[in-house]
C-alpha positions as CSV (number, residue, x, y, z in Angstrom):
1,M,28.1,87.9,-0.1
2,A,28.6,84.5,1.7
3,N,32.1,83.6,2.8
4,V,32.5,80.2,1.1
5,P,35.7,78.2,1.8
6,Q,38.0,78.0,-1.4
7,D,38.0,74.0,-0.8
8,I,34.5,73.5,-0.7
9,T,34.6,71.9,-4.0
10,D,37.0,69.6,-3.0
11,R,35.4,68.5,0.4
12,L,32.0,67.8,-1.6
13,K,34.0,65.7,-4.2
14,R,35.7,63.6,-1.4
15,V,32.1,63.0,0.4
16,E,30.7,61.9,-3.2
17,R,33.6,59.5,-3.6
18,Q,33.0,57.9,-0.2
19,L,29.3,57.7,-0.6
20,K,30.0,55.9,-3.8
21,E,32.4,53.6,-2.0
22,L,30.0,52.8,0.7
23,T,27.3,52.1,-1.8
24,S,29.8,49.7,-3.8
25,A,30.8,47.9,-0.6
26,A,26.8,47.5,0.5
27,N,26.0,45.9,-3.0
28,K,29.1,43.5,-2.8
29,A,28.1,42.1,0.6
30,P,26.6,38.9,0.9
31,A,23.0,38.3,1.7
32,L,22.1,37.7,5.4
33,D,19.9,34.8,4.7
34,Q,22.6,32.0,5.7
35,I,24.4,31.0,8.9
36,H,27.4,28.9,8.1
37,S,28.5,28.6,11.8
38,G,27.6,29.8,15.1
39,D,24.6,30.0,17.1
40,V,21.3,32.3,16.9
41,V,20.1,32.8,20.2
42,I,16.7,34.2,21.1
43,G,16.6,35.0,24.8
44,E,14.6,37.5,27.2
45,G,11.4,37.3,24.9
46,G,10.6,37.2,21.5
47,Q,10.2,34.7,18.6
48,L,11.5,33.4,15.5
49,R,8.7,32.8,12.9
50,A,8.1,31.8,9.5
51,E,4.9,33.0,7.8
52,T,3.3,32.3,4.5
53,P,2.8,35.0,2.1
54,D,-1.1,35.1,3.4
55,G,0.3,35.8,7.1
56,H,-0.4,32.2,8.3
57,R,2.4,31.2,10.7
58,V,3.9,27.8,10.0
59,F,6.8,27.7,12.4
60,S,7.7,29.7,15.6
61,V,10.0,29.4,18.3
62,G,10.6,31.3,21.4
63,Q,8.6,33.0,24.1
64,T,4.8,33.2,23.3
65,P,2.5,36.4,24.0
66,R,1.4,34.2,27.2
67,D,4.7,34.2,28.5
68,D,5.4,30.5,27.7
69,W,8.6,29.0,25.9
70,G,8.2,26.7,23.1
71,A,7.7,25.8,19.6
72,T,4.8,25.1,17.1
73,L,4.6,23.7,13.6
74,A,1.3,24.3,11.8
75,R,0.1,23.6,8.2
76,Q,0.2,26.0,5.1
77,D,-3.4,27.1,6.2
78,G,-2.2,28.0,9.6
79,T,-4.2,25.2,11.4
80,P,-1.9,23.6,14.3
81,A,0.1,20.6,13.7
82,L,2.7,19.9,16.3
83,A,3.3,21.9,19.8
84,V,5.6,21.9,22.4
85,G,4.8,24.0,25.3
86,I,2.7,27.2,24.5
87,D,-0.1,28.6,26.6
88,R,1.2,27.7,30.0
89,T,-1.6,26.6,32.5
90,A,-2.0,24.3,35.2
91,D,-3.4,21.4,33.1
92,D,-1.2,21.6,30.0
93,A,2.4,23.1,31.0
94,Q,5.2,22.3,28.4
95,M,3.1,19.3,26.8
96,I,4.2,17.7,23.5
97,R,1.1,17.6,21.7
98,V,0.2,16.4,17.9
99,L,-2.8,18.3,16.8
100,A,-5.7,17.5,14.4
101,R,-6.8,20.1,11.9
102,D,-9.6,21.3,14.4
103,G,-7.0,21.9,17.0
104,A,-7.8,18.8,19.2
105,A,-4.8,16.9,20.6
106,I,-4.6,13.3,19.0
107,V,-1.1,12.4,20.5
108,M,0.2,13.9,23.6
109,D,2.0,13.3,26.8
110,D,-0.2,13.5,30.1
111,P,-1.0,16.9,31.4
112,W,-0.6,16.2,35.1
113,A,1.1,12.9,35.1
114,G,4.2,13.6,33.1
115,D,5.8,10.3,33.1
116,Y,2.8,8.7,31.1
117,L,1.2,9.0,27.8
118,G,-1.8,11.0,27.6
119,R,-3.2,10.3,24.2
120,P,-4.5,8.2,22.5
121,A,-6.3,6.2,25.1
122,L,-5.4,2.4,24.5
123,P,-7.6,-0.7,24.8
124,I,-6.9,-3.3,27.0
125,P,-8.1,-6.7,25.8
126,W,-9.7,-8.8,28.2
127,Q,-10.3,-12.7,27.9
128,P,-13.1,-14.5,29.6
129,T,-12.4,-18.0,31.5
130,P,-14.9,-20.8,31.8
131,G,-15.6,-19.2,35.3
132,W,-17.3,-16.2,33.7
133,Q,-20.6,-18.2,34.9
134,T,-20.6,-19.7,38.4
135,A,-22.6,-20.6,41.2
136,T,-19.6,-20.8,43.7
137,T,-20.0,-19.4,47.1
138,S,-16.4,-19.9,48.4
139,D,-14.8,-16.9,49.6
140,A,-12.1,-17.2,46.8
141,G,-14.6,-16.8,44.2
142,A,-14.1,-18.0,40.6
143,V,-11.8,-15.8,38.1
144,S,-14.3,-14.8,35.4
145,W,-11.7,-12.5,33.3
146,Y,-8.2,-11.9,32.4
147,A,-6.1,-9.1,30.8
148,A,-2.6,-8.2,30.5
149,T,-0.9,-5.2,28.8
150,R,1.8,-3.1,29.3
151,V,0.8,0.5,31.3
152,Q,1.3,3.6,29.1
153,C,-1.6,5.8,30.4
154,P,-2.2,6.8,33.9
155,V,-5.6,5.7,34.4
156,L,-7.5,2.4,34.0
157,H,-11.2,2.8,32.9
158,L,-13.1,-0.7,32.9
159,I,-17.0,-1.3,32.3
160,T,-18.8,-4.7,33.4
161,E,-21.9,-6.1,33.7
162,T,-23.1,-8.8,36.1
163,Y,-26.3,-11.0,36.3
164,A,-27.7,-12.1,39.6
165,P,-30.5,-14.3,39.7
166,T,-33.7,-13.6,42.1
167,R,-32.9,-12.8,45.7
168,T,-29.3,-13.5,45.0
169,T,-26.2,-11.1,45.5
170,A,-22.9,-11.4,43.3
171,T,-19.7,-9.9,44.7
172,M,-17.1,-8.9,42.1
173,V,-13.5,-8.2,43.0
174,L,-10.9,-6.4,40.5
175,E,-7.4,-7.6,41.1
176,C,-4.1,-6.5,39.6
177,S,-0.6,-7.8,39.7
178,T,2.8,-6.7,38.4
179,G,4.7,-9.7,39.4
180,D,4.5,-10.0,43.2
181,G,1.1,-11.5,43.6
182,Y,-2.5,-9.6,43.3
183,E,-3.5,-6.7,45.0
184,T,-7.2,-5.7,45.3
185,W,-8.1,-2.9,43.2
186,E,-12.0,-2.6,43.8
187,T,-15.0,-4.7,45.3
188,W,-18.7,-4.0,44.1
189,T,-21.7,-6.2,44.2
190,A,-24.7,-6.7,41.9
191,A,-28.1,-7.8,43.4
192,G,-30.9,-9.8,41.5
193,G,-33.8,-8.2,43.3
194,R,-37.1,-10.3,42.9
195,D,-36.8,-10.9,39.2
196,G,-33.0,-11.4,38.6
197,A,-31.2,-8.4,36.9
198,W,-28.2,-7.0,35.2
199,T,-26.1,-4.7,37.1
200,T,-23.4,-2.6,35.2
201,H,-20.4,-1.4,36.9
202,T,-17.5,1.2,36.0
203,V,-14.1,1.0,37.4
204,T,-12.1,4.3,37.1
205,R,-8.8,3.9,38.8
206,P,-5.2,5.5,38.5
207,M,-2.5,3.2,37.9
208,H,-1.2,3.5,41.7
209,A,2.4,2.1,42.0
210,I,2.8,1.1,38.2
211,S,5.2,3.3,36.4
212,H,5.1,3.7,32.7
213,F,6.0,0.8,30.5
214,T,5.2,-1.7,33.2
215,D,3.5,-5.3,32.5
216,A,0.6,-5.5,34.3
217,V,-2.0,-8.4,34.8
218,W,-5.8,-7.9,35.8
219,R,-8.2,-10.6,36.6
220,I,-12.2,-10.4,38.0
221,R,-13.0,-12.7,40.7
222,H,-16.8,-13.1,41.4
223,R,-18.9,-15.1,43.7
224,V,-22.6,-15.7,45.3
225,S,-22.1,-13.7,48.4
226,K,-26.0,-14.1,49.2
227,G,-28.6,-16.7,48.0
228,R,-28.3,-19.3,45.5
229,G,-28.0,-19.6,41.5
230,R,-25.6,-19.0,38.7
231,I,-24.1,-15.5,38.2
232,S,-22.5,-14.1,35.1
233,T,-20.1,-11.3,34.4
234,H,-19.4,-9.8,31.2
235,V,-16.5,-7.0,30.4
236,I,-18.0,-4.5,28.1
237,G,-15.1,-2.7,27.5
238,S,-11.8,-1.5,28.8
239,Y,-9.0,1.1,28.2
240,Q,-6.2,3.0,29.7
241,R,-6.6,6.9,29.1
242,N,-5.1,10.4,30.5
243,T,-5.8,12.1,33.6
244,L,-8.7,14.3,33.6
245,A,-7.7,16.3,36.9
246,K,-4.4,16.4,39.3
247,D,-6.3,13.7,41.8
248,E,-6.0,11.1,39.0
249,V,-2.2,11.0,39.0
250,P,-0.9,7.7,40.0
251,K,0.9,7.4,43.4
252,P,4.5,6.6,43.0
253,A,5.6,3.0,44.0
254,R,6.8,2.6,47.6
255,Q,10.6,2.7,48.2
256,E,11.9,0.0,49.8
257,A,14.4,1.0,53.1
258,H,17.8,0.2,52.7
259,P,19.0,-2.5,55.2
260,S,21.4,-0.3,56.6
261,E,18.5,2.7,57.2
């Protein structure tokens, strides 16, 4: 017969009483679904996520599976709505994006030029002058169109068309000013050929030396550089847009040397 300690019954009763006390204390503890003070820190990987009963993620913050750190908001069906960071690559590192239901960014900072707005592209309104048609052959030419806007995006896009009559060549110059005189941005020509012709020209140029939120004025001058006759220039459309590659990032303005340097 096994040797049973005489106090085994008392020991079992004590264990049973302690289990009851632990169970009672656990049932009386507050639910861990509120934080009244202090911080919750997610570091060295991991995310805090909120998901619908169907498994659609509507909120996340922390480190993504691609080792980026950021936050996302989504609609109830899981389609993205807002992203900060996410999916770190060379062309969208730590961007802030508002997303359409198909995932396309409709509002964002610029992927390469981080100091500028990327989307939406903003129209630049142009106004014609009486000189949009001219027969002048002077080197100064005639100003045909003006535009003024506050720079938000890093790249200018401009489409023009110019008519040159038979055996005549027109020369056009795009200039920009931010308050210290005009700088030549681009020069091009349009040839009339044997019968006269319209020539379409597109200017795509970074906003070099123009920082975000700077007021800028552009003008187009044109003249008859060969032959004779009346030329005409139209602005078909113009807007400022995001960069499409790293080489479209505007160069910063030159820093003036201090007199003591």
